[in-house]
C-alpha positions as CSV (number, residue, x, y, z in Angstrom):
1,M,-14.1,5.7,-6.3
2,T,-17.8,6.4,-6.6
3,S,-19.3,4.1,-4.1
4,R,-17.9,4.4,-0.6
5,P,-16.8,4.0,2.2
6,F,-14.1,1.5,2.5
7,A,-12.7,1.2,2.6
8,G,5.3,4.7,19.7
9,R,6.5,1.5,20.8
10,R,7.0,0.3,24.4
11,A,10.0,-1.8,25.5
12,T,9.0,-4.5,28.0
13,G,10.8,-4.7,31.2
14,R,12.0,-1.1,31.3
15,G,9.6,-0.1,34.1
16,L,11.2,-2.8,36.4
17,L,14.7,-1.7,35.4
18,A,13.8,1.9,36.1
19,L,12.4,1.0,39.5
20,A,15.5,-1.0,40.4
21,L,17.8,1.8,39.4
22,A,15.8,4.3,41.4
23,L,15.9,2.1,44.4
24,A,19.7,1.7,44.0
25,G,20.0,5.5,43.8
26,T,18.1,5.9,47.1
27,I,20.4,3.3,48.8
28,A,23.4,5.3,47.5
29,L,22.5,8.2,49.8
30,A,23.4,5.9,52.7
31,E,25.7,3.3,51.3
32,T,27.6,4.0,48.0
33,S,29.4,0.7,47.5
34,A,26.3,-1.4,48.3
35,S,24.3,0.8,45.9
36,A,26.7,0.1,43.0
37,S,26.5,-3.6,43.6
38,A,22.7,-3.5,43.8
39,S,22.5,-1.4,40.6
40,N,24.8,-3.8,38.7
41,S,22.8,-6.7,39.9
42,A,19.5,-5.1,38.9
43,S,20.8,-4.3,35.4
44,A,22.0,-7.9,34.9
45,S,18.7,-9.3,36.1
46,A,16.7,-7.0,33.8
47,S,19.0,-7.9,30.9
48,A,18.6,-11.6,31.5
49,S,14.8,-11.2,31.7
50,A,14.6,-9.3,28.4
51,S,16.9,-11.9,26.7
52,A,14.7,-14.7,28.0
53,E,11.6,-13.0,26.7
54,S,13.0,-12.4,23.2
55,V,13.9,-16.1,22.8
56,G,10.5,-17.6,23.5
57,S,9.5,-21.1,22.4
58,T,8.6,-22.6,19.0
59,T,5.4,-24.5,18.3
60,Y,5.7,-26.8,15.3
61,V,2.8,-27.9,13.0
62,D,3.0,-30.6,10.4
63,C,-0.4,-31.5,9.0
64,S,1.1,-34.5,7.1
65,R,1.6,-36.3,10.4
66,P,-1.0,-39.0,11.1
67,L,-1.0,-38.4,14.8
68,A,-1.4,-35.3,16.9
69,G,1.7,-34.4,18.8
70,D,2.6,-32.0,21.6
71,G,3.9,-29.2,19.3
72,S,7.6,-30.0,19.6
73,E,9.8,-30.4,16.6
74,A,10.0,-34.2,17.2
75,S,6.2,-34.5,17.8
76,P,4.5,-31.5,16.0
77,F,0.8,-30.6,16.0
78,N,-0.9,-32.0,13.0
79,S,-3.9,-29.6,12.6
80,I,-4.9,-26.0,12.7
81,A,-7.3,-26.8,15.5
82,Q,-4.3,-27.7,17.7
83,A,-2.5,-24.6,16.8
84,N,-5.5,-22.5,17.7
85,G,-5.7,-24.1,21.1
86,R,-2.5,-22.6,22.3
87,T,-1.9,-19.0,23.5
88,Y,1.4,-17.6,22.3
89,A,3.6,-15.3,24.4
90,P,6.2,-12.6,23.4
91,G,9.1,-14.1,21.5
92,D,7.2,-17.3,20.6
93,T,7.1,-18.8,17.1
94,L,4.3,-20.7,15.4
95,A,5.9,-22.6,12.5
96,F,4.3,-24.7,9.8
97,A,6.2,-27.5,8.0
98,S,7.4,-26.6,4.5
99,G,5.9,-28.8,1.7
100,T,2.7,-29.5,3.6
101,T,-0.9,-28.4,3.5
102,C,-3.2,-27.6,6.4
103,T,-6.9,-27.0,6.0
104,G,-9.0,-24.7,8.2
105,S,-9.0,-21.2,9.6
106,L,-6.1,-20.2,11.8
107,A,-6.8,-17.8,14.6
108,P,-3.8,-18.0,16.9
109,R,-4.1,-16.2,20.3
110,G,-1.7,-13.9,22.2
111,S,0.3,-10.8,21.7
112,G,4.0,-10.0,21.4
113,T,5.9,-6.9,22.3
114,A,8.0,-4.4,20.3
115,T,11.2,-6.2,21.4
116,A,9.7,-9.7,21.2
117,P,7.0,-10.1,18.6
118,I,5.3,-13.4,17.9
119,T,6.4,-15.0,14.6
120,L,4.1,-17.0,12.3
121,T,6.2,-18.6,9.6
122,A,7.6,-21.8,8.0
123,Y,10.2,-24.3,9.0
124,G,12.2,-26.9,7.1
125,T,13.0,-26.9,3.4
126,G,10.9,-27.1,0.3
127,A,7.8,-25.4,-1.0
128,L,6.0,-22.9,1.2
129,P,3.5,-24.5,3.6
130,V,0.0,-24.0,2.3
131,L,-2.9,-22.9,4.6
132,D,-6.2,-23.6,2.9
133,G,-9.2,-21.9,4.3
134,N,-11.5,-24.1,2.3
135,G,-14.1,-21.4,2.0
136,A,-13.9,-20.0,5.5
137,A,-14.2,-16.2,6.1
138,D,-10.4,-15.9,6.6
139,V,-7.5,-18.2,6.3
140,V,-5.6,-16.5,9.0
141,S,-7.0,-13.9,11.4
142,L,-5.8,-11.8,14.3
143,T,-8.2,-9.7,16.4
144,N,-7.2,-7.1,19.0
145,Q,-3.7,-8.4,19.2
146,D,-0.2,-6.8,19.0
147,H,3.2,-7.4,17.6
148,W,3.0,-10.2,15.1
149,R,5.5,-11.0,12.3
150,I,3.9,-13.2,9.6
151,S,6.0,-14.5,6.6
152,D,6.8,-17.4,4.2
153,L,3.4,-19.0,3.9
154,K,1.0,-19.6,1.0
155,L,-2.6,-18.8,1.8
156,T,-5.5,-20.0,-0.4
157,N,-9.3,-19.8,0.1
158,P,-11.2,-21.1,-2.9
159,A,-14.9,-21.8,-3.0
160,S,-17.7,-22.5,-5.5
161,S,-19.5,-19.2,-4.7
162,L,-18.4,-15.7,-3.7
163,A,-18.7,-14.3,-0.2
164,R,-16.8,-12.1,2.3
165,R,-13.4,-13.8,2.3
166,T,-9.7,-13.0,2.8
167,G,-6.4,-14.7,2.9
168,L,-5.2,-12.7,6.0
169,R,-7.3,-10.4,8.2
170,I,-6.0,-8.2,11.0
171,S,-8.7,-6.4,13.0
172,A,-9.0,-3.9,15.8
173,T,-12.5,-3.8,17.3
174,D,-12.1,-3.0,21.0
175,G,-11.7,0.8,21.0
176,T,-7.9,0.8,21.6
177,A,-4.7,1.2,19.6
178,H,-3.0,-2.0,18.4
179,R,0.4,-2.0,16.8
180,G,3.3,-3.9,15.4
181,F,2.4,-6.0,12.4
182,D,5.0,-7.1,9.9
183,V,3.5,-9.0,7.0
184,G,6.0,-10.1,4.3
185,R,6.8,-12.8,1.7
186,L,3.4,-14.3,1.7
187,V,1.9,-15.9,-1.5
188,V,-1.9,-15.4,-1.5
189,D,-3.7,-17.0,-4.4
190,R,-7.3,-18.0,-5.2
191,V,-9.5,-16.4,-2.5
192,A,-13.2,-16.4,-3.5
193,G,-14.0,-13.0,-2.1
194,Q,-16.9,-10.9,-3.2
195,T,-16.3,-9.1,-6.6
196,N,-19.5,-7.0,-6.8
197,K,-19.3,-3.6,-5.0
198,T,-23.0,-2.7,-5.7
199,S,-25.7,-3.2,-3.1
200,P,-26.5,-5.6,-1.4
201,T,-22.9,-7.0,-1.5
202,T,-21.1,-3.7,-1.0
203,E,-19.7,-4.4,2.4
204,D,-18.8,-7.9,1.5
205,F,-16.7,-6.5,-1.3
206,V,-15.1,-3.9,1.0
207,Q,-14.1,-6.7,3.4
208,S,-12.8,-9.1,0.7
209,A,-9.2,-9.2,-0.7
210,G,-5.9,-11.1,-0.4
211,I,-4.9,-9.2,2.7
212,V,-7.3,-7.0,4.7
213,T,-6.8,-4.9,7.8
214,G,-9.6,-3.2,9.6
215,A,-10.4,-0.9,12.5
216,S,-14.0,-0.6,13.7
217,G,-15.5,0.8,16.8
218,T,-14.8,4.2,18.3
219,N,-11.0,4.9,18.8
220,S,-9.9,1.5,17.4
221,T,-6.7,1.8,15.4
222,L,-3.9,-0.3,13.9
223,N,-0.4,1.2,13.9
224,D,3.1,0.3,12.7
225,V,1.7,-1.8,9.8
226,H,4.4,-3.0,7.3
227,V,3.1,-5.0,4.4
228,H,5.8,-6.0,2.0
229,H,7.2,-8.4,-0.6
230,N,3.9,-10.3,-0.9
231,Q,2.6,-11.9,-4.1
232,I,-1.2,-11.7,-4.5
233,S,-3.2,-13.1,-7.4
234,N,-6.7,-14.3,-8.2
235,T,-8.3,-12.8,-5.1
236,G,-11.9,-11.6,-5.3
237,G,-12.4,-8.1,-4.0
238,G,-8.8,-7.0,-4.5
239,G,-5.2,-7.4,-3.4
240,L,-4.4,-5.3,-0.4
241,K,-7.0,-3.3,1.6
242,I,-5.2,-1.6,4.5
243,R,-7.7,0.2,6.8
244,V,-6.2,1.3,10.1
245,G,-8.6,3.8,11.7
246,A,-11.5,6.1,11.0
247,M,-12.0,9.7,9.9
248,A,-11.8,11.0,13.5
249,V,-9.0,8.8,14.7
250,K,-6.4,7.5,12.2
251,G,-3.8,4.8,12.5
252,S,-0.1,5.6,11.9
253,G,3.1,4.0,10.7
254,V,1.7,2.4,7.5
255,L,4.2,1.2,4.9
256,V,3.0,-0.8,1.9
257,E,5.9,-1.7,-0.4
258,H,7.4,-4.2,-2.9
259,N,4.2,-6.2,-3.3
260,V,3.2,-7.8,-6.6
261,I,-0.5,-7.8,-7.3
262,K,-1.8,-9.5,-10.4
263,D,-5.2,-10.4,-11.7
264,V,-7.3,-9.6,-8.6
265,G,-11.0,-9.0,-8.9
266,G,-11.1,-5.5,-7.4
267,D,-8.8,-2.8,-6.1
268,G,-5.1,-3.4,-6.3
269,V,-4.1,-1.5,-3.2
270,I,-6.1,0.8,-1.0
271,V,-4.9,2.5,2.2
272,S,-7.5,4.3,4.3
273,Y,-7.8,6.3,7.5
274,A,-4.0,6.5,8.0
275,D,-1.7,9.3,9.1
276,A,1.0,9.8,6.4
277,P,1.0,6.4,4.9
278,M,3.6,5.4,2.3
279,I,2.7,3.2,-0.7
280,Q,5.8,2.5,-2.8
281,Y,7.6,0.0,-5.1
282,N,4.4,-2.0,-5.8
283,N,3.6,-3.7,-9.1
284,A,-0.1,-4.1,-10.0
285,S,-1.2,-5.6,-13.3
286,G,-4.5,-6.9,-14.7
287,V,-6.4,-5.4,-11.8
288,G,-10.1,-6.3,-12.1
289,N,-9.4,-9.7,-13.8
290,G,-8.4,-13.2,-12.6
291,V,-10.2,-16.3,-11.5
292,Y,-12.7,-14.2,-9.6
293,P,-13.1,-11.1,-11.9
294,F,-14.6,-7.8,-10.8
295,S,-18.4,-7.8,-11.5
296,G,-20.0,-4.5,-10.3
297,G,-19.4,-1.0,-9.1
298,N,-16.0,0.7,-9.3
299,F,-12.4,-0.1,-8.5
300,A,-8.9,1.4,-9.1
301,G,-5.3,0.3,-9.2
302,I,-3.8,2.1,-6.2
303,W,-5.7,4.6,-4.1
304,V,-6.1,6.4,-0.8
305,L,-9.2,7.4,1.2
306,G,-9.6,9.4,4.4
307,D,-5.8,9.7,4.9
308,R,-3.7,12.6,6.0
309,D,-0.7,13.4,3.8
310,P,-0.6,10.1,1.9
311,T,2.2,9.4,-0.6
312,I,2.0,7.0,-3.6
313,Q,5.4,6.7,-5.3
314,K,7.5,4.5,-7.4
315,N,4.8,2.0,-8.3
316,A,3.9,0.4,-11.7
317,V,0.2,-0.1,-12.6
318,Y,-0.6,-1.5,-16.0
319,G,-3.0,-3.6,-18.0
320,I,-6.3,-2.6,-16.4
321,T,-8.6,-3.8,-19.2
322,R,-12.0,-4.1,-17.3
323,M,-13.9,-0.9,-17.3
324,S,-15.9,-0.3,-14.1
325,V,-18.8,2.1,-13.9
326,A,-16.6,5.2,-13.8
327,D,-13.2,4.4,-12.5
328,S,-10.5,1.8,-13.4
329,Q,-7.7,4.4,-13.2
330,A,-4.2,3.6,-12.1
331,F,-4.2,6.1,-9.2
332,D,-6.8,7.8,-7.2
333,C,-6.8,10.5,-4.5
334,D,-10.3,9.8,-3.2
335,W,-12.6,11.4,-0.7
336,G,-11.8,12.4,2.9
337,N,-8.0,13.0,2.4
338,T,-6.5,16.0,4.1
339,G,-3.1,17.7,3.9
340,T,-1.4,16.8,0.7
341,C,-2.1,13.7,-1.5
342,T,1.2,13.1,-3.4
343,I,1.5,10.9,-6.4
344,Q,5.1,10.9,-7.7
345,Y,7.6,8.8,-9.7
346,N,5.1,6.2,-10.8
347,F,4.7,4.5,-14.2
348,S,1.4,3.5,-15.6
349,R,0.3,2.2,-19.0
350,D,-2.6,0.7,-20.9
351,N,-5.2,1.3,-18.2
352,I,-8.7,1.5,-19.6
353,G,-9.8,4.0,-16.9
354,G,-6.8,6.2,-17.4
355,F,-4.0,7.5,-15.2
356,F,-5.6,9.5,-12.4
357,L,-8.9,10.1,-10.6
358,D,-9.7,13.1,-8.3
359,C,-12.6,11.8,-6.3
360,D,-12.6,14.3,-3.4
361,G,-16.3,14.9,-4.2
362,C,-17.2,11.2,-4.0
363,G,-17.9,11.3,-0.2
364,T,-16.9,13.3,2.8
365,I,-14.9,16.2,1.3
366,G,-11.3,16.4,2.7
367,G,-10.0,19.1,0.4
368,A,-6.4,17.7,0.3
369,K,-4.0,19.5,-2.1
370,Q,-3.1,17.0,-4.8
371,V,0.5,17.0,-6.1
372,I,1.0,14.9,-9.2
373,R,4.7,15.1,-10.3
374,Y,7.4,13.2,-12.2
375,N,5.1,10.4,-13.4
376,I,5.1,8.7,-16.8
377,S,1.7,7.6,-18.2
378,E,1.7,5.7,-21.5
379,N,-1.5,4.9,-23.4
380,D,-3.8,5.7,-20.4
381,C,-5.3,8.6,-22.2
382,R,-7.9,9.5,-19.5
383,M,-8.1,11.5,-16.2
384,S,-11.3,12.1,-14.2
385,S,-12.4,14.6,-11.6
386,V,-15.6,14.8,-9.5
387,T,-16.2,18.5,-9.5
388,A,-18.1,18.6,-6.1
389,G,-14.7,18.3,-4.4
390,R,-12.5,21.0,-3.1
391,S,-9.0,19.7,-3.9
392,A,-6.6,22.0,-5.7
393,L,-4.3,20.2,-8.2
394,H,-0.7,20.9,-9.0
395,M,0.3,18.6,-11.8
396,Y,3.9,19.2,-13.0
397,N,6.8,17.5,-14.8
398,N,4.9,14.5,-15.9
399,V,4.7,12.7,-19.3
400,F,1.3,11.8,-20.7
401,Y,1.8,9.9,-24.0
402,C,-1.2,8.7,-25.9
403,T,-0.8,9.0,-29.6
404,D,-3.3,6.3,-30.8
405,R,-6.6,7.6,-29.4
406,R,-8.2,10.8,-28.2
407,L,-7.3,12.2,-24.8
408,D,-10.2,12.3,-22.3
409,I,-9.1,14.7,-19.6
410,T,-11.1,16.2,-16.8
411,L,-9.3,18.3,-14.1
412,P,-10.4,19.8,-10.7
413,E,-11.8,23.3,-11.1
414,E,-8.6,24.7,-9.4
415,S,-5.6,23.2,-11.2
416,V,-2.1,24.3,-12.1
417,V,-0.8,22.2,-15.0
418,E,2.9,23.0,-15.4
419,N,6.1,21.6,-17.2
420,N,4.4,18.5,-18.5
421,I,4.8,16.9,-21.9
422,W,1.5,15.9,-23.6
423,G,1.5,13.5,-26.6
424,G,-1.9,13.1,-28.1
425,T,-4.1,13.2,-31.2
426,A,-5.3,16.2,-33.2
427,D,-9.0,15.5,-32.2
428,S,-8.1,15.7,-28.5
429,R,-9.2,18.8,-26.4
430,L,-7.5,19.6,-23.1
431,P,-9.8,21.3,-20.5
432,T,-9.9,25.0,-19.9
433,G,-11.7,27.1,-17.3
434,A,-11.2,30.1,-15.1
435,G,-9.4,28.1,-12.4
436,I,-7.2,26.0,-14.7
437,Q,-3.7,27.3,-15.5
438,W,-1.6,25.8,-18.3
439,L,2.1,26.8,-17.9
440,W,5.2,25.8,-19.8
441,N,4.0,22.5,-21.2
442,V,4.9,20.8,-24.4
443,F,2.2,19.7,-26.7
444,Q,2.8,17.0,-29.4
445,G,-0.1,16.2,-31.7
446,V,-2.7,17.6,-29.3
447,P,-3.8,21.2,-29.7
448,R,-2.6,23.4,-26.8
449,P,-5.4,24.8,-24.7
450,T,-3.8,28.3,-24.3
451,A,-1.1,30.4,-26.0
452,N,1.4,29.3,-23.3
453,G,3.6,26.3,-24.1
454,I,5.7,24.7,-26.9
455,V,4.0,22.9,-29.8
456,G,6.2,20.2,-31.4
457,D,8.1,17.0,-31.0
458,P,9.7,16.7,-27.5
459,R,12.2,14.3,-29.0
460,F,12.1,11.4,-26.6
461,V,14.7,8.7,-27.0
462,S,12.1,6.0,-27.7
463,P,8.5,6.8,-26.6
464,G,5.8,4.2,-26.4
465,T,8.2,1.4,-25.3
466,G,7.4,1.2,-21.6
467,G,7.4,-2.3,-20.1
468,D,6.2,-3.8,-16.8
469,T,8.4,-2.1,-14.2
470,I,9.2,1.4,-13.1
471,D,12.7,0.9,-14.6
472,S,11.4,0.2,-18.1
473,V,10.8,3.8,-19.3
474,D,14.2,5.1,-20.4
475,G,12.5,5.8,-23.7
476,Y,11.1,8.9,-22.1
477,K,14.4,10.5,-21.5
478,L,15.1,13.6,-23.8
479,R,17.6,13.9,-26.6
480,A,20.1,16.7,-26.7
481,T,18.0,18.3,-29.5
482,S,14.8,18.4,-27.4
483,P,13.0,21.8,-27.3
484,A,12.1,20.9,-23.7
485,L,15.6,21.3,-22.1
486,N,16.3,23.9,-19.4
487,N,13.3,26.1,-20.0
488,G,10.6,24.9,-17.6
489,S,9.2,26.8,-14.7
490,V,11.1,26.7,-11.3
491,I,8.7,25.1,-8.8
492,S,9.1,25.6,-5.1
493,G,9.2,22.3,-3.1
494,N,9.7,20.2,-6.2
495,G,11.0,17.2,-4.4
496,G,14.6,17.7,-5.5
497,R,14.8,14.9,-8.0
498,D,13.3,13.7,-11.3
499,Y,11.9,10.3,-12.2
500,W,15.4,8.8,-12.6
501,A,16.7,10.5,-9.4
502,N,18.6,13.2,-11.4
503,P,18.7,16.4,-9.3
504,V,16.2,19.1,-9.8
505,S,17.3,22.6,-8.7
506,A,15.3,24.9,-6.5
507,T,16.6,27.9,-8.5
508,T,17.6,26.8,-12.0
509,K,15.1,26.2,-14.7
510,P,14.3,22.4,-15.1
511,H,13.5,20.5,-18.3
512,R,9.9,20.0,-19.1
513,G,8.7,16.4,-18.6
514,A,9.8,13.8,-16.1
515,Y,13.5,13.8,-17.1
516,N,16.0,16.3,-15.8
517,G,19.3,14.7,-16.8
518,P,21.7,15.6,-19.6
519,G,20.2,15.6,-23.2
520,L,21.1,12.3,-24.9
């Protein structure tokens, strides 16, 4: 992206148990039988204490009730203000009545523990409870708290004008490590977040999306963050913006998976300042569009910034039709990444900005090695690179299929392009340079840039027929008559599997392209 920046668990009660056992051991030196009794008693007491902590209590909220209750199931709270007035303890649950709507900004207090998180969820039967921020900065917010499990709610935050807004925000601001956030099965729709990334609204855009996490202040981090199975649509600023640390101190334990992001006015998914984050099984479509469409600067489908060893795998990104200033790609290894940025086993199609962006030179240079392997790109037709970066690219065993318009490909100055299948037009020109190596590729329609490689039809089963999921691309398997079978280059550390999970040997020549199964 070209305007930046964005962007160990402890078991409660173990200390008491350890002290009790140590005391029992001391007594044992003088009185063995008494020691055994004391030890058993201490263990039973600690066990009962942990069990009691994990049970907690439930606070009920039903905003359809005409009278304010005491938070019990028989007499629930009837407003977000009442829910905000209580401090929740480990093992507690804050539950909103299904089929109801509450208006306001929920900021519940308290922290759970690893063994007894606090749960925010629904109760009863019927439609998901709706929390409507009514134009507030955040519908739900947690600040400097730990161990929350949030699920089964619908969050909405519409307004007549755009501003810095979210559905859910989790923040660390106090210079310490916070951890333990499980966010799943939320529906977030219509959040009037800022859609213009250009000055003076850049920071408002950065802080707007369906779900945002942030760490600010020296040494503040968020850790053990699991964001999964959420549905996000029509949210200005983007879908998921998961920031968990800073360049100097990164958060850890970030897993973003199985989310559906559709028609959001900004980035689909960004994970920043994380140690080895995993982004997988997400489906992002129509990014940049929606009720609050993107209106200025740059955005991308799924990207990473300032991370160490990030992995983007098994995602589908398609239908980006709104061209930003320079980006709008499906995937992006951006600035500040270190180690290896891996993009593998993904499917993308019909994205106006193309398949991939190398943006290491867009900000603080991290110089991460970029490994792009076993992906399928259909009708993307474009890749971009900011040459001021230092990233070395190894792009192998991918399929790039674009037979209806000219390929527009820019690669990092140091690139190895190996075992891929390229389908393009005769007026396309693939890049060459002293640092770019083309090895064992197949070129259909597009002129090959060097003497190395096969020119001809790879004989796919049914190319150009990709759908809306990572499982919709069987058309890119190879026929038994394909010239690409069993004659690719053996690549060390190849991941051991192809796009369809067929094995890839460390010693036997693979097929070229993303398929390594038997010819069909």
